[in-house]
N, C-alpha and C positions, 0 to 999 in steps of 0.2 A: 156241649162238653168241651173241656180243654184237650186238644190233641197232642200227641207226642210224635207221631210218625208222619203226619200230613199237615198241610196248612190249607184252610178254606177261606177264601175271601171273595168279596163281591164288589163289582164296579158297574153300577147301573143295572143293565139287563144281562150282564155277563158274569157268570160264576167262574172261579178258578180254583181247581183242586190240585194241589202241589204235593207230590210224594217227597217227603222231607227227611230222608235218611241218607244224605249224600255221602257220609263216611262209610256207609254200608251199601253203596250203589243203589240205594232206594229198594232194597229187598222187600218183598211182599210178605211180611210176617203176618200171623193171624191178627195181631193187634192192628196192624196197618190196614188189612182188609176190613176189619170191623169199623175202623175209623172212616175208611172210604164210604162204606155203606151209610154210616151215620150222617156224614156231610151231604151225601146225595139225598137222604131223607129230609134233612133240613132244607135243601134247596127246592124240594117238591112243594113244600108249604109256602114258599116265597113266590107270590104271584108275579113279582117284578122280574125274576130271573127267567130268561127264555132259553139260554144255551149255557153249557158248562164246558170249559177247557180242562183237560186232565194232562198234566205234564210232570216232569221230574226236576228236582233241584240238583245243582252240581253238574257232574260230568256226564250223566246219562239219564234216560227215562227210567229204566229199572233193569236189574240183572235177574229178575224172576223171583221165584219163591225163595224164602230163607231156608236153605236145606239143613241149617243147623237145628231147625225145629221139626223137620220132616219126620213123621212117625212118632214123635214123643207124645202127641195127643192120644195115640191109640196103643200105647204101651210098648213101642218099639224103641225103647231106650237102650243105651249100651249095657250089655250084660243081661238083658231081659231073658227069662227062662221060657215064657209062654208066648205064642203067636196069637194075635188077635183073631177073633171069629170072623166069618164072612159078614154076619150081621153088623158087627162093629164097623167093619170097613165100609159097608154100604151106607150106614148111617153117617159116617164121617164124610163120605163123598157128598151126600145130600146137604149136610150141615155146613160144610166149609166150601168145597169146590163148586158143586152145582148151584147151591144157593147164591154164592157170590157172583159167579159169572152170569147166571141167568138173571140176577137182579140188575146188573149192569146192562145186559143186552136188552132187557125189557123196560128199562128206565123210560119214563114218559117224555122227558125233555132231551133235545139233541145233545149228544156228547161228542166233542172233538178231542182226539188224542194228538198231542203235540210231542213228537218223538225225536230224540237225539241220542247220540252215544250208543249205548247198548240197550237192546230191547230183546231180552232172552226168555225163552220157555214161558213161564206163567205171565210174564210182562207182555209177551207177544199175544197171548190169549186175551189179556186185559184190553189192549188196544184193538184187537179184533172185534171185541164186544161193543166198542164204541161205533157210532154212526159214521164218522169220518176220521181218517188218519192223514195227517200231514207230517212228513218226516224229513229230516236232513238227509241229503244225498249220501253222506258218509256214515249214516246209521248202520250199526251191525245188528241185523236180525238173525236170531238163531231159534229154530223151531223145536217144538216138543218131539222128543224121541232122539234128539241129537245125543251122541254117546259120551257126553261129559259126565253124566251121572248114571243113567240107565237104572233108575230105581225100579221101574216096572215097565212092562211092554203095554202100550195102549194106542189106540188110533189117534193120530195127530190132529186134534181139533183145529190147530192153527193152519194146517195145510189143506183142510177139507174144501174150502171154497174154490180152489184152483185146480184140484186134483193132483197137486204136487205130492201128496202122500202116496199116490199109486206108484210114483217113480222112485221116491227116496224118502224114507221116514224122517231122516235128518236133513236140515237145510241151513246153510250159512249164506246170508244174502246182504248186499248193501241196500240202502234206501232206494237207489235208482233201480236196482234189479227188482226189488219188491214192487215198485210202481209198474215196471214193464210187465210183470206177471199178474198184475191186477190184485195184489195182496194188500196194497194200500192205495189211497186215493191220489196222493200227489207227493213228490219228492222235490225239495228245493235246496239251494245252497244254505249252509248253516247260518250264514249272516243275514239270510232273508226269512228264516223260519218263524221267528216271533211276529214279524210284520204280516206274513202270509196267513198265519192263524188268526191274528187279531182282525185283519180285514174280513175274513170269512165269518168269524164270530159276530162282528158288527152287522154284517149283512143279514145273517140269520136272526139276530136279535130284533130286527125291525119288522119281522114277519108276525102275523097274528098268532097268539098263543094256541088257539084252538086248531088252526091249520097245521101248526108244527106237530102237535100231539096226534092229530088224525093221520098225518102223513107218516109219522114214524110207525104207528101201529099197523098201517096198511103195508108198509115195507116189511116189517117183521112177520106179518101174517103170510106174505108171499114166500118168505124164506122158510116158514114152517111147512108150507105146501111143498117146498122143495126138499123136505125131510131133514132140515137142520136139527130140529128138536130130537128126532130119532137118533141122529148121529151123535149128538151130545150124550144121550142116554147110554148108548152102547159104549162111547168113550169112557164114561164114568164107571161103567160095569167092568170093562177091561182094565182100567186103572186099579180098581179095587182088587180084582182077582190077580193081577200081575204082582201086587204087593205081597201076595201069599206064596209066590214061587220060591222053591228051595234050590239053593245053589249047590252044584256038584263040585268036587275037588277041582281046583284050577280055574273055576269061573269067577267072574268079578262080582263082589257083593259090596254095594255102597254102604250098607249099615255096618258091616264088619270093618271096612276100611275107616269109616268115621269113628268107630269105637276104638280102633287101634292107633290111628294116626291123627285124628282131629279133622275138622271140616276143611281148613285151608290146604293142608297137605294132600287131602283126598282129592280136592278139585284140581290142584296143580299137577298131581301125578297123572290123573285121568286125562287132562287136557294135553299134557306133554306126550303121553302115549298116543293120543288120537292124532296130534299134529305130526308125529313121527311116522305113523302109519299112512297119513295122507301124503306125506313127502315121498313115500315109496321106499 
């Protein structure tokens, strides 16, 4: 199919999936996520492709989910009179979030995330679902639960592997900090990022296809034994239920702010307030 939000290209045994909304900081729209899955399905049937690099065009990897779309698929449009049922919310979690991330996590071929610039919220989860992440040292990582939006309260999947979520639901880290915490595999200077990723992809591409798939399934199976699947299930449940929360007078409501002021003004106001609070 012809893609609008991504580019998929192949160079011998290496596939490259490029998030291609640079003017929107490669936001993960529903269409973008559908296109990512379609390109990955295409690569499964290509016996020549052994490894796939996922990266972003322009200034960053991705600024996360497109919050201009958030809630619109379940009736949380500006001025909506009725709230969605729990059943609708749970089906939405399965249809969009769980299915997308689980598909990437369980993908049979090795995936390398090449990360630079911003890697925020849903984009952090996307790179986390890949097998290997190499990032620029000055990458800005921002984890789920960070109070820029606060649409709903839920367990930060992004922080789960390191236990970071026990200490602080929100986190803002450089690429080097993320490497030191074990949240990514390697951080390199930005001018060496492309070379580092290509060298690794070339090395992986020379390995037998059967060995690669068996190894990946073995690693994922061990992660399941460590309860990662259960953590994702609880995370989706809490995300769905958090969307149903009712705001009391004086509490911040993203949906109300988006309705009254628009997406850009909502983000800027929330970030400014958070930065002022952090400054003391």
